[in-house]
N, C-alpha and C positions, 0 to 999 in steps of 0.2 A: 341348687347347687348343693345346699347342705345335705340332702339325702344322699347324693352321690359321695360327698366327701365323708360322711359318717361310715358308709360302708367301705370306703377306701382306707379310711384310718383304722377301722377295725381289722382289716386285714393285714395291717402292720404291727399289731400288737405283739410283743415279745420278741420282735426283731432285735437281734444284738448289734453291737457296734461292729463286730468283725464282719457282718454281712451287709452293713449299711451302705458300704461303698459298692455293693453290688448293683444297687439301683441307679448309680451314677452314670448317665450315659453320655457319650461325648458330643461335641458339637455337630459332628456330622450325622448324627442319629436322626431318625429312627432306622438306621440299617442294622438292627440288631437281631434279625432273622433273615432267613433265605428268600422269603416272599419279597422283602423290601431292600434287597441287596443293591448297593451302589453299582451303576454301570461304569466299567473301567475299560480301557483299551490296551491292547499290547503295545509295549513300548513308551506309554505315557505316564508320567509320574502320578502317583496317588498319595494322599496324606490323611492321617487320622490320628485321633487320640484314644487311648483305652483307659478305663477305670480299672484299678487291679483286680486280679482274681477272675470273676466271672462274667466281666463284660466282653462282648464278642462284636466285631463288625464284619459285615458280609459284603462282598464284592461279585459282580457278575461280568464275566469276560468271554469274549467269543475267539475261538481259536483260528488263526489265518491259514493253518494247514495241518497236516498229519505229523505229529512229532511229540515234543515235550513243552508243556507249559510250566513255567517256575515263577514263584513270587520271591523277590530279593529286596531285602531292607537296605535302603542306601545310605541312611545317616546313622550315625554312632549313637546308640542308646545309652542314656545316663541315668535315668530313673527307673525304667524297667529293666530288670535283670535279665528277662528271657520272654519270649513269646512261644505260643503254640498254635500250629496252623492245622487246617484239615479242608478237604474237598468235598463237595456234595453235588448232586445233579440239580438241574433247574428246578425240578419238582420238589426239592428240599430234602431228599434223602441223603443223610450224610455217611460219608466212607472215608477210607484212607486217612484216618486220624493221624497227625505228626507229620504228614508229607508236605514238603515245601514245593514239590513238582509232581505232575501226573502226565501220563500219557493221554493224547487226544487225537481226536479225528479232525479232518477239515471241516470247519464250520461249526463244530460242537460248541455249545454255551455251557460253560462250568460256573459254578458258584464256590468261591474261595472264603473261607472264614479264619479269622485270627482273634486269639485272646491273650491276655497277660497270663503268664505260666502261673500254674498253681504253687509253684516254688518262689514266686515273686512275694517277698513280705512287706513290701512297701504299700500298705493297704490304704493310705490316705489318698485323696483325690489326686490324680496326676495330669498336670497339664501338658506333659510332654508330647510333641508333635513327632509322629512316626512317619518316615517317608519311605517309599518304595516304589517297585515298577514290576510290571508282569513282563517276562520274556519268553519268547518262542525259540525254540532249538529244533530245526527239522529233523535232526538225528537224535538218537538216544544219548543220554549222559553217559559217562564212562561206565561200562559194565552193564549198562541197563539193557533190556528190561528183565534182569534176572531177580524178580522181587518175589517169586514163588518157587517152592520145591520143584514143580513141574517144569519150570523154564530156567532151571539152574545152570549156569554157566559150566561147561566142561572144561577142567584144567588138569594138569599133570603134576604129579608129586616132583618137587625139586626145581620147578619152573616158577618164575615170578608171576604174580596176578597184581592187578591194580584196580581200584573202584573209588567210588565216591559215596558218602552217605549224608542224606539230610537228617538233621539231628532227631533224636528220640526214636521214632517208630519205623523209620525206614529200614529195610532189611535186605541184603543181598545174599543170594544162595549160590553155592558152588558144588560141583559134583566131581569127585576125585575117586580114582581106583587105586586100591592098595597093591604095591608091588610084591607083598609077602606078609606073613604073619608077623605082628609086632605092634607097633603104635604109630598112628598118625597124628600129627601136631600142626596146627597152623600158627605162624610166627609173623608178627608185624615187623617189617624190615626197616622202615623209616620212622623218623621222630615225629610223633603227632603234635602239632601246634594248635590246633583249633579244637579237635575232639579231646575232652579230657580223658575218656575212656571208652571201651568198646564191651559189648557182651555177645558171646557166641553160644551155639548149641549145634548138636549133631542129629542127623535123622538117617533113616534108611532110604534105600533108592525109592521106595514106594511113597515116601514123603512123610512117614510117621517121625515126629521129632521126639528125641530122647537125649538124655545126658545134657540138660540145660546149664549153661555156664562153663561148660568144658572146652578147653582149647585143645585137648588131645583125647584120643579114644583107641581102644584096642581093636585091631583090624585083622581080618583073614585075607590071605592071598587071593587076588582077583575080585574081591568084593567091592562094590561101588557104594560110596558114602556121600551124604548130602551134608554140606557145612553151611550154616547161616551166620551172619554177623549183622549187629546194629548198633547204633550209637547208644551208650548207656542212657537208662532213664535219669541217672543223677548228673548227666551233662547239661549244664545250665546254659550253654551257648547254642542257643535255638535259632538264631538267624541263618540265613541261607549259608551253606558250607560248601565250598568248591574244593575243599582239601582232598588230593589224591592220597589215598592209603595204599601203601605197597606191602606185599607179604609174600610168604612161599609156604606150601605144604611139605613138611618134612617127614620123612619115614625113618623110625628106629627099630631095627630087628629085635632088640631087647626092650624090656620094659622100662619105663622112667624110673627114677629113684623112688623106691618104696611101693611101686605100683605091683600088681593091680588090687591093692587092699582097698577098693572103693566101696565095699559092702561089708556089713557085719559079719556075714558068713566067711568072707575071704580076709578077715582081719589078720594082720600080721601079728604074730606072737613075740612079745617083747618080755624082758625081764627088769624087775624093779632095781634102780640105781644104775642101769647101763644106758649109755646114749643111744637115741634113736634119731634118724635124720629122714626127711621127707620133703618133697615139693608139692605146692598147691598151685592149681589153675585158679584165678580169681573167682569169688563169688560161690559157685555152687559145687566146686570139687570138694570132695570129703575123703579124708584117709581114716582107716579103722585100725585100732590096736587092740590086742588082747593081753591082758596082764593078771598075774595071780598074786593075791596078797599074802605076804609072809606072815601075817598076824592080825590081830584085831586093833583097828584103829582108823588112820586116815590115809587114803591114797591121793596124790596131787601130781598133776602133770605141770612142769615148769619149763618154760622156753629158755634155753641157754645161750642161744646165738642172738646177736644183734640183728634184728629185722631192718632191712634197708628199703624193701619195696612193698611188702605187705604192711598197711597202716593197722590192722587189727586181725584177730583170730576169734573164732567162735567155737566153743566146745559143747559137748554133752557126753553123757555115759550111758551105757546100755547094759543089759543083762547078757550073759553068755549065750541066750537063746535069742538075742537080737532085739528085744524090746527096749526102746530108747526112752531114758528117764533123766531127770536132773540137767534139763537144757540150761546151757550157760553156766555150769559149775565147773571149775578147774579141779576141785577136789571132791571126794565122797568117802562117806563112812563105809567100811569094809569089816568082814569077819575073816578069821583065819582060814586060808585056802580058798577064799572066794575068787572066782574068776570073773573079771569084769571087762567089758568091751568100752573103749574110749574112742571117740570120733572127734576131728577137727576139720574145720574149714575156714577159708578166707572169710573175713567179716563182709556182710552185705553192705556195710559202709566203707568198704575198701575201694576207693576210686581208681586205682591202678589195675585196669582189667586186660592190659596187653599181655602177651605171654610172658610168663614169669618163671624163671630157672632158678629163683633163689632158693638155696637149700636151708631149710629150718631144722635146727637141732634142738633136743630137749631130753628130758629125763623123767621117768616115774619115780617119785619119792615116797617113801613110807614113813609115817609118824605114829609110834604107839599111842600117842595121847591126842586128844582132839586139837584141832587148829583153835586159835583164840575165839571163844564164844560159839564154837560149833559143838554139837549138830543142832542149833536152833534154827532150822530151817522151816519150821512149821509152828503154828499157833499152839499146837498140842505139845511141842518139845520147847516152848519158850523158855528162855533163861531167866530165873528169877533174879531180880536186882532190886536195891534199895534206893529210896530217894536220897539224893545228895551224896551217893558214893559213885566214884568213877567206874566207867564200864569201857571195854576196848574189844574190838571186833575187826575182822577183815572182811572185805567183800570182793567177790569176783565180779567183774564189771557186768553191767546190765541186769540180768535176771536173777542173779543171787540174792536173797533177802534174809535177813536176820530177825528173829522175834525175841522181844523182851517182855516180861511180866513184872509189873510194879504196883504196889499197894499204896493207895492214897492215904496220907496221914491226917487229912481233914477235908473240909469243903473249900473248893478254890479251883485252882488251875495247875495242870500238870504240863510241863514242857520238857522236851529233849533238847539240849544244847550241845553241839560239837564243840569240844574244847581244844582239839589239836588243829593244826594249820594243814589243810589238805593239799597234797602236792601232786598226786596222780588223778584223783577222782575229781572231776569237773564239778559234779554237784550230786547232791543225795536227794532221794524222796521218801518221805515217812508218812504212815497212815496208822490209824488206830483201829482197834477191833475190841468186841466185848469179850467177856470171860468164855463164852460158848465158841468163840472163833470167828464170829461174823464181823467182816471188816466194814468199818464206816470211817467217815472223816478224812477220805483220801487227801493227801497233800498238806496235812495240818500238823504243825510241829507242837501245838499245844491243843489241850481240850479241857472241858470243864469236868470236874470230878467230885464225888461225894466221899465222905469219910469211910474207910475200912474196906473199900470195894478194889478188887484187883483189876487192872486194865492191861491190854496187850497192845504193844507198839511194835511196828515192823519198819525196817528200814532197807532200802536197796540203793544201788548206784544208780544215778539218774539215766533215763534212756538217751539223754543227750551226751552221754559220757563216751566219746569214741575210742578210748584206750582199752581195747579189749584183750591185750595180752595179760599174761598172769600178773596179779597185782598183789603184793605183799604188804601194802601200806596198812599200818594199824591206825584205825580211826578211834579216837578217844572221845568220850562224851559223859554227860551227867544228866540224870532226870532230876529236875528241880520242881518244887511245890510252891505256889505262891497263894497264900490265903485270900488275898483280894485278886479281883480280875486284873489281867493285864490290860493296858490301855486299849480300850475299844471292845475287850471281852467281857461277858460271854455272849455278845450280840450277834450271833451267827445266823439268826433267823429274823424275819420282820417282826415276830411276835416278842423277841427279846431285844428289839431295837433301843439303843441307849439314847436318853434324852439330852440334847445339847441346846446351848442357848444361842439365839440369833446375834450375831456380830461378835461372838467370843471364840477365839481360836480353841481347837480341840486336837488332840492327838490320837492316832491309831497305829498299832503295830500290826504289820501284815505279815503272814507267813507266805512266801511266794506262791504265785499262780492261783491256787484253788480257794484260798481263804476269802471269805466275803464277810464283811462287818456292816451291821445295819444301824442307822441313826434316826432319830425322831426330833422333828423340829416344828414349832408352832408360829405362824405370822399373826401379828395383830390386825392386819388389814389386807385387803385383796392386793395383788401385786405379783411380782416375780421373785422366785427364790433362787439365788445363784450359789454354786460351791466354788470356792476359790483355795487353790493349793498355796501354802505360804512358805513351805521349807524348799531348800535347794539340794536336799540329799540325793545322791546318786543310787541309793540302794535300791529304788523301785523306779526304774526309767519312766513307767507309764502306769497310770491308773485308770480304771474304767468304772464309771458310775452307773446306777440305776434307779429309777423311781418307782416306787410301788403304790399303785392305784388301790382304791378301797376296794375293788373286786378281786384284788390278789395279782393282777396282771402287772407286767413291768414294762416301763419305757427305758429302753438301753441306751447308754452312751450320751445322754444330755447332761450339760454341767448346770443348765438352768431349767426352771419349771414354773408354770403359772400355779399360784396357789390362791386359796381363798381364806378370808380372816377366820381365826379361831379354830381352824381345822387342821390337826396334826398331819404332817407330811412325813412319810418314811422314805429315806433313800439308803442304798446299799453302795459299797466300795469295795473293790478287789484290785490287787495287783494285776498288771496286764498280762495275758497269756504269753506274750512276746518277751517277758521279763525271765531272763534265764538264770538268775541267781536263786538257786534253789536251795541253799543252805539257810539255816536259821538266820533272820534278820531281826536285831534288836533296834535298828534304828526307826524311831517313831516317824510318822508323816504328819505334818501339822496342816489342818485345813480350817476354814471358816465358812459359816453359812451366812450370806449377806442377803439382806432384803432391800429390793428395788421398787419403791412405790411407783405404780405405773403412770399416774397422771404427770409426774414432774421428770420422768426419766427419758433421755433420748431414746432408749430402747424402745421397739415397737412391739406390738403384740405377736406372739409366736405361733399364731393360728391364721388361716387365710380369712377366717370370719371376723377377726378384728384387726385387718391390715391397716396400716396407717396411710391416709390419704395424702398424696404429694402431688405437685403441679410440674408439668413439663417446664423445664428451664429455670426452675426454682431450686437452689442447693438446699440439701437437708442433711441433718446429722443422724448417725447411727452408731451404736456400740455393739461390736461383735466379741463374743467370749470364745475361748478356745474351742476348736474343733467341731462341736455339733450344735452350736447356737444358731437358730434360723429366724430371720427377720422378714416380715411380710409387709408390702407396700401396695397401694392401690392407685392407679393412675388412670385419668381420663383424658383421651386425645382431643384437643380442640380443633384440629384439622388432620388431613390425610398426610400419610407419610410413613416413615420408619422410625421406631423408638429404641434408643440404646442407653445403657447404664454407663456413665463415666464417673470414675473415682477422681475427686479433686484432691483429696489426701491419698497418697500412695499407700496401699495395703502392704503389710509386712510379709504376706505369703499369698498362696493360692486363694482364690475366691471363687465359689460356685454360684451360679444364678439359674433362675428358671422362670419363664414366662407362662402364664396360664390364662385361658378364657374363663370369666367367673363361673360359667356353667360346665365346665369340663375338668376332669382330673387328669387329663393327659397334657404333658407340657408341649409348648409350641416347638417346632422344629428349628426355626429360624432364631438365630442369635441376636437379629434386629428385626422383630416382628412388624409386619405391615399393618396399619391401623387406618381406619376411615374415621371422619370427624365423629365424635361422640362415643367413640368405642372406649370401653374400660377393660384394663388387664390388671392381672394380680403378678407381682414380681416377689419371689423368694430369694433372699440373699443368705449365704452361709460360708463361714471360713473353713479352710482344710489345713490342719496341721500347725495351727498357731499355738503358742506356749503362753500368751497372755493376752488380756483385754485390750482392745484398742478402740478409740472413738474416731471415727472417720466422716469426712464430708464427701458427699456424691451429688450428682445430678442426673435426672432423666431428660434427655433432650432428643431433638430429632436428628437422625443420622444423616439426612440430606445435606451434602455441602461440607466445607472444611470446618474444623473445629480446633481449638487450641487446648492445652492441657496434657497432662501426663497419660500414656497410653492405658487403655483399659486392661486389666489383668486376667479377666475371666475367659474361659474356654470350655464351659460346661453347662449342661441342662440337666434336669432332674426327671426321673421316671417314678421315684419312690422316696420314702423316708420323709414325707410331709408330717409335721408334728401332729399328734393325735389331739383330739378336743380336750378341754379342761373337764375335769369330772364334776 
């Protein structure tokens, strides 16, 4: 067993906590590939569990006739935000991603797969049971089978159409003939209740798709045009959707407002200071404007109307020749007489994608002087500032960045701190560069510095800031110098790890998301080293630990680790990637490294090789620490039967367990494995999502016959994430 486990463990080195849950396979496993799909029958209920993100379950079902097969979720999902399905052939070739239904022939055997949506952020183990049923319909669903341009449904302008969409990837095609020269537009006429949004595009009669994201297009009399519509990729309601969508193709002899300025060449000529108005179809529709600068300074476009339907806009500038530059900037530096092209579209993050007639009004404004802190948009044009003196600047959302150059007064730490209260920007992102412009230390609000050296810092609005309308908010801040390192700094690499004492609290200040701080601790004897968080601050909702081995590899996500006497152990900590507080945080996190002497602890070994021996029917004690602690037990069956784990003390949350044969790295599929007299099994137990340590009592007993006590909370087995061997 040791050889197999060694190779198995090596394959897991460097696997981070974010993907640790990928290896968690539900109780109905191993149906995680098409070859081992569960057999299901049409009309009979099925149930399964999914580990978030990448876990997938496969089902094999035979069609009773020619028509449509559909999978429908029948219970209300509470933990999974959404699901993603696809179909494949019995041979395993996968196709039709995102479809909850498919056309079938009589007797056809199909494989259906489902996983938790990539947009489901609950990545801890999930015990939620999902129930559903495969349904067969002899006739097509509403408006089917118009799933391709070649089979587009022929419709007439001005007459109502109706259709249904399976979430995400299902698309329906329609063919419509233009009654004259002008504009064809599709308009949804009923209120959508289940679909959050729709996405559309146009194609030619030959099937070539153009004009993605446009609800209208220019047409010529007698021309046939293909229109396609699907549920938006950002629509998180991915369970089966029977909502009937109604709409109509409308023809307008004249252009829509401000059309046809859809290209730089056809840009509408406007003047500085005069109001312009336009309409945007959601997502990919863009309108171009051409404006001439009255002097040298800054040109800015400002939205003057109150937008009710569009959540955000995205803009960029181009030259008169059409070259696009300065993506995401609402203003730009101009010279006298310069002709600039300005383009605007609805934000990709604008979820209202139904037809939108909202008129947007705005004005091009000219300022002879720079905007605050402009034009410091590159490292080469960075604004020179002084330590301790206030700076102010404005940011256009998302891609605008401002650069500052600051000289260190000594050796220590430079930090940028926002001093104003942000009202419109949800978050900021900062990174540092060297004097030559090379950018390093992404996401860090502070950095180690030496005396007399100039450092470049850049700041932008967070990618998670969805307010993309023009933003005049003035942001104020200051560069501060600290001669001594901040708590935990400058320990940003394992080589710079800060020494801490066992059993004594220590503090660390995290810059959100990407900051990692390393520490070194030495145990006086062999045992288990455990990290424990002591503070209750809400600044960092989650922390992620890693242990550095002597060969430089990392063990991710574990709060405890086996250590040997007198051998320093290095561990790193960062704020969770899912912590969205990206402004500078001065709130320290307090932790402590604890030592648990192995012989006296209820804690068992964290490796299968040193699993603790227990006897069936004899209660035992185990201590489980938050999230990623794993305890291993060895049990030998005195007689034939089925074994099961039962908790005498009710666990505070989800508990995952896995049964193994000693000579195999593959978990047993049964939740209550069958054993013969003298068989030995290994049992791994791990908590999921716990916030503190708990000492529990449990018992391994035979499942045959009735038993008393609280119900068992587990519903999971493992396929990976077994703890690696001690160094």
